[in-house]
Residue frames as qw, qx, qy, qz and C-alpha x, y, z in Angstrom:
[[0.226, -0.813, -0.495, -0.206, 126.66, 115.25, 73.31],
 [0.191, 0.564, -0.265, 0.758, 127.63, 118.69, 74.71],
 [0.455, -0.387, -0.665, 0.450, 127.85, 119.03, 78.44],
 [0.144, -0.737, -0.117, -0.650, 126.00, 121.81, 80.19],
 [0.433, -0.143, -0.624, 0.635, 126.89, 123.01, 83.62],
 [0.262, -0.831, -0.388, -0.301, 124.36, 124.80, 85.73],
 [0.488, 0.079, -0.370, 0.787, 126.41, 127.50, 87.45],
 [0.283, -0.660, -0.175, -0.673, 123.44, 129.52, 88.72],
 [0.227, -0.002, -0.714, 0.663, 123.51, 130.33, 92.43],
 [0.176, -0.692, -0.694, 0.092, 120.57, 130.84, 94.68],
 [0.008, 0.843, 0.130, 0.522, 119.41, 134.41, 95.08],
 [0.532, -0.141, -0.450, 0.703, 121.35, 136.40, 97.70],
 [0.204, -0.922, -0.275, -0.179, 120.11, 139.08, 99.99],
 [0.552, 0.339, -0.300, 0.701, 123.19, 141.30, 100.47],
 [0.299, -0.673, 0.128, -0.664, 121.47, 143.14, 103.30],
 [0.897, -0.421, -0.088, -0.104, 121.79, 140.02, 105.50],
 [0.253, 0.661, -0.616, 0.347, 124.98, 139.97, 107.61],
 [0.907, -0.358, -0.206, -0.083, 125.99, 137.11, 109.86],
 [0.061, 0.680, -0.635, 0.360, 128.58, 136.68, 112.61],
 [0.924, -0.277, -0.262, -0.015, 129.70, 133.48, 114.39],
 [0.238, -0.817, 0.496, -0.172, 132.18, 133.95, 117.28],
 [0.810, 0.246, -0.518, 0.122, 134.95, 131.39, 117.16],
 [0.686, -0.225, -0.441, 0.533, 136.90, 132.46, 120.24],
 [0.183, -0.945, 0.028, -0.271, 137.12, 135.22, 122.82],
 [0.736, 0.246, -0.401, 0.486, 140.81, 135.33, 123.61],
 [0.589, -0.601, -0.318, 0.436, 142.46, 136.24, 126.91],
 [0.394, -0.133, 0.092, 0.905, 144.24, 139.13, 125.25],
 [0.225, 0.540, 0.291, -0.757, 140.86, 140.80, 124.50],
 [0.230, 0.271, -0.599, -0.718, 140.61, 139.87, 120.83],
 [0.720, 0.255, 0.509, -0.397, 137.49, 138.24, 119.38],
 [0.057, -0.191, 0.830, 0.520, 138.01, 135.80, 116.54],
 [0.554, 0.416, 0.526, -0.493, 134.87, 135.47, 114.40],
 [0.321, 0.223, 0.742, 0.545, 133.44, 134.50, 111.01],
 [0.273, 0.543, 0.168, -0.777, 131.60, 137.20, 109.02],
 [0.285, 0.229, 0.801, 0.473, 129.39, 136.61, 106.00],
 [0.317, 0.340, -0.004, -0.885, 127.12, 138.55, 103.74],
 [0.638, 0.222, -0.364, -0.641, 124.07, 136.96, 102.18],
 [0.874, 0.012, -0.475, -0.101, 125.07, 133.32, 102.67],
 [0.561, -0.727, 0.343, -0.198, 126.07, 132.27, 106.17],
 [0.965, -0.029, 0.198, 0.170, 127.92, 129.25, 104.74],
 [0.664, 0.479, 0.010, 0.573, 130.44, 131.46, 102.94],
 [0.402, -0.912, -0.058, 0.054, 132.44, 133.44, 105.53],
 [0.496, 0.586, -0.391, 0.508, 135.76, 135.09, 106.17],
 [0.684, -0.503, -0.386, 0.360, 137.58, 134.84, 109.50],
 [0.127, 0.766, -0.110, 0.621, 138.36, 138.13, 111.19],
 [0.601, -0.393, -0.491, 0.493, 139.77, 139.24, 114.56],
 [0.001, 0.722, 0.026, 0.692, 139.07, 142.51, 116.39],
 [0.087, 0.071, -0.659, 0.744, 139.46, 143.86, 119.89],
 [0.022, -0.474, -0.858, 0.197, 136.19, 143.29, 121.83],
 [0.138, 0.637, 0.276, -0.707, 134.98, 146.95, 121.71],
 [0.188, 0.411, -0.511, -0.731, 135.64, 147.14, 117.98],
 [0.051, -0.135, -0.966, -0.212, 133.89, 143.82, 117.47],
 [0.095, 0.583, 0.700, -0.401, 130.77, 145.08, 119.23],
 [0.189, 0.631, -0.049, -0.751, 130.81, 148.26, 117.13],
 [0.109, 0.217, -0.787, -0.568, 131.34, 146.20, 113.94],
 [0.024, 0.336, 0.941, -0.007, 128.29, 144.06, 114.82],
 [0.128, 0.669, 0.460, -0.570, 126.16, 147.10, 115.55],
 [0.122, 0.565, -0.316, -0.752, 127.24, 148.94, 112.39],
 [0.196, 0.142, -0.833, -0.497, 126.54, 145.92, 110.18],
 [0.705, -0.060, 0.180, -0.683, 123.30, 144.91, 111.99],
 [0.307, 0.277, -0.901, -0.129, 124.46, 141.33, 112.07],
 [0.888, -0.251, -0.127, -0.364, 122.54, 138.22, 112.92],
 [0.218, -0.573, 0.768, -0.187, 124.48, 136.22, 115.52],
 [0.813, 0.122, -0.504, -0.266, 124.78, 132.55, 114.61],
 [0.414, 0.239, -0.776, 0.411, 126.68, 131.51, 117.77],
 [0.277, -0.179, 0.537, -0.777, 123.95, 132.13, 120.34]]
């Protein structure tokens, strides 16, 4: 009997952007996870604090760490 694999993914809303702060370092860098659509699938990034705040504002993120 042939096997079928359901590879369909749930619908994604690419307008949703998420940020979870991992660490605010003493050297002024902010380590954080950023995701689009699915908060479970993220990349880790690091920016200086002022650039991080601008990044969040420009992407209209939803904060997951608060």
